[in-house]
C-alpha positions as CSV (number, residue, x, y, z in Angstrom):
1,X,59.4,22.7,-1.6
2,X,57.0,22.8,-4.6
3,X,56.8,19.0,-4.6
4,X,55.9,18.9,-0.9
5,X,53.2,21.6,-1.5
6,X,51.7,19.6,-4.4
7,X,51.6,16.4,-2.3
8,X,49.9,18.3,0.6
9,X,47.3,19.8,-1.8
10,X,46.7,16.3,-3.3
11,X,46.3,14.8,0.2
12,X,43.8,17.5,1.3
13,X,41.8,17.3,-2.0
14,X,41.5,13.5,-1.8
15,X,40.4,13.7,1.8
16,X,37.8,16.4,1.0
17,X,36.5,14.4,-1.9
18,X,36.1,11.3,0.2
19,X,34.4,13.4,3.0
20,X,32.1,15.0,0.4
21,X,31.1,11.6,-1.1
22,X,30.4,10.2,2.4
23,X,28.3,13.2,3.3
24,X,26.3,13.0,0.1
25,X,25.7,9.2,0.7
26,X,24.5,9.9,4.3
27,X,22.2,12.6,3.2
28,X,20.8,10.5,0.4
29,X,20.3,7.6,2.8
30,X,18.4,9.9,5.2
31,X,16.0,11.1,2.5
32,X,15.5,7.6,1.1
33,X,14.8,6.3,4.6
34,X,12.3,9.1,5.3
35,X,10.4,8.4,2.0
36,X,10.4,4.6,2.6
37,X,9.0,5.1,6.1
38,X,6.3,7.4,4.9
39,X,5.3,5.1,2.0
40,X,5.3,2.0,4.2
41,X,3.0,3.6,6.7
42,X,0.7,5.2,4.1
43,X,0.4,1.9,2.2
44,X,-0.3,-0.2,5.3
45,X,-2.7,2.3,7.0
46,X,-4.3,3.3,3.7
47,X,-5.1,-0.2,2.6
48,X,-6.4,-1.2,6.0
49,X,-8.6,1.9,6.2
50,X,-10.0,1.3,2.7
51,X,-10.8,-2.3,3.6
52,X,-12.6,-1.3,6.8
53,X,-14.5,1.5,5.0
54,X,-15.6,-0.9,2.2
55,X,-16.4,-3.8,4.4
56,X,-18.2,-2.0,7.2
57,X,-19.7,0.8,5.0
58,X,-18.1,3.6,7.0
59,X,-17.7,7.2,5.9
60,X,-15.1,7.5,3.1
61,X,-14.0,11.0,4.2
62,X,-11.2,9.6,6.3
63,X,-9.6,8.1,3.3
64,X,-8.5,11.5,1.9
65,X,-5.5,11.3,4.3
66,X,-4.2,8.3,2.4
67,X,-5.6,8.6,-1.1
68,X,-5.8,11.2,-3.9
69,X,-9.2,12.6,-4.5
70,X,-9.0,11.3,-8.1
71,X,-8.6,7.7,-6.9
72,X,-11.4,8.0,-4.4
73,X,-13.7,9.3,-7.2
74,X,-13.0,6.3,-9.4
75,X,-12.4,3.5,-6.9
76,X,-14.6,0.6,-7.9
77,X,-14.7,-0.9,-4.4
78,X,-16.1,2.3,-3.0
79,X,-18.6,3.0,-5.9
80,X,-19.9,-0.6,-6.2
81,X,-20.2,-1.1,-2.4
82,X,-20.4,-4.9,-2.6
83,X,-20.9,-5.3,1.2
84,X,-23.6,-2.7,1.7
85,X,-26.3,-5.4,2.2
86,X,-24.3,-7.0,5.0
87,X,-23.3,-6.3,8.6
88,X,-19.7,-7.3,8.8
89,X,-18.6,-8.2,12.3
90,X,-15.0,-9.4,11.8
91,X,-12.4,-9.9,9.2
92,X,-8.7,-10.8,9.0
93,X,-6.7,-8.3,6.9
94,X,-3.1,-8.9,6.1
95,X,-0.8,-6.7,4.1
96,X,2.7,-7.7,3.1
97,X,4.9,-5.2,1.2
98,X,7.0,-7.2,-1.2
99,X,8.9,-4.5,-3.0
100,X,9.4,-0.8,-2.3
101,X,11.9,1.6,-3.8
102,X,11.9,5.4,-4.2
103,X,14.6,8.0,-5.0
104,X,14.4,11.3,-3.1
105,X,13.8,13.3,-6.4
106,X,10.9,11.1,-7.6
107,X,7.3,12.2,-7.2
108,X,5.8,8.8,-8.2
109,X,6.6,5.3,-7.2
110,X,5.2,1.8,-7.3
111,X,4.9,-0.5,-4.3
112,X,4.3,-4.2,-4.8
113,X,1.9,-5.5,-2.1
114,X,0.2,-8.7,-1.2
115,X,-3.2,-8.0,0.3
116,X,-5.4,-10.7,1.8
117,X,-8.7,-10.4,3.6
118,X,-9.8,-13.7,5.0
119,X,-12.5,-14.8,7.4
120,X,-15.1,-12.2,6.6
121,X,-17.8,-12.8,9.2
122,X,-21.2,-11.1,9.1
123,X,-24.8,-11.4,8.3
124,X,-27.3,-10.1,5.8
125,X,-29.1,-6.9,6.6
126,X,-32.2,-8.3,5.0
127,X,-33.2,-11.3,7.2
128,X,-35.8,-12.4,4.7
129,X,-33.2,-12.8,1.9
130,X,-32.0,-16.1,3.4
131,X,-28.5,-17.3,3.5
132,X,-26.8,-15.1,1.0
133,X,-23.0,-15.6,0.9
134,X,-20.8,-12.7,1.7
135,X,-18.7,-11.7,-1.3
136,X,-15.0,-12.5,-1.2
137,X,-12.4,-9.7,-1.3
138,X,-10.1,-9.3,-4.3
139,X,-7.1,-11.0,-2.6
140,X,-3.9,-10.9,-4.5
141,X,-0.6,-9.3,-5.4
142,X,-1.2,-5.6,-6.1
143,X,0.7,-2.7,-7.4
144,X,0.1,0.4,-5.4
145,X,0.9,3.6,-7.3
146,X,2.0,6.4,-4.9
147,X,2.1,10.1,-5.8
148,X,3.9,12.8,-3.9
149,X,2.3,16.3,-3.8
150,X,3.7,17.6,-0.6
151,X,3.1,14.2,1.0
152,X,2.8,10.7,-0.3
153,X,-0.7,9.5,-1.2
154,X,-2.0,6.4,-3.0
155,X,-3.1,7.2,-6.5
156,X,-4.1,3.7,-7.8
157,X,-4.3,0.1,-6.7
158,X,-4.0,-2.5,-9.5
159,X,-4.5,-6.2,-9.0
160,X,-1.7,-8.0,-10.8
161,X,-2.0,-11.6,-9.6
162,X,-5.1,-12.9,-7.9
163,X,-4.7,-15.3,-4.9
164,X,-7.3,-18.0,-4.4
165,X,-7.4,-18.9,-0.7
166,X,-8.0,-22.5,0.5
167,X,-11.2,-21.7,2.4
168,X,-12.6,-19.9,-0.7
169,X,-12.0,-23.1,-2.7
170,X,-13.9,-25.1,0.0
171,X,-16.8,-22.6,-0.1
172,X,-17.1,-22.8,-3.9
173,X,-17.0,-26.6,-3.7
174,X,-19.8,-26.6,-1.1
175,X,-21.9,-24.3,-3.4
176,X,-21.3,-26.6,-6.4
177,X,-22.4,-29.7,-4.4
178,X,-25.7,-28.0,-3.4
């Protein structure tokens, strides 16, 4: 009788342990998936909005949804405003997330991104200045540092590996020939 009772308790405890482990894994997967989705959207939308703000000279107040105020205060692209003397009509912005990982208990993470802006079309605001070339974007592989303070926001964007595009090479060759 005692042997049967021990076997029954052993059976119940192993099943409860397996059930608890499965429940913990499911809950962990839900939280990881939730954070991944948020980070993915914030990274894509935030980088796209920043590019549009810098290129078209729009109001930077919309960026607070995606970026920390600290980053906006020290962002070199917003402070230098390299495109302020141009009217940008069109550009091709591509973002490819190469690596993303976050644990539910983390408040900071890094996202490896490839950001390329190609085909910037526009004209100079000063018609008397002549044919001034439009500056190229800092294309390349970047590390986007995300911070969670209630919700995920971009805290820094660091260029790790510049990418030289083929049409940039052609433009620089054309300038050297002149």
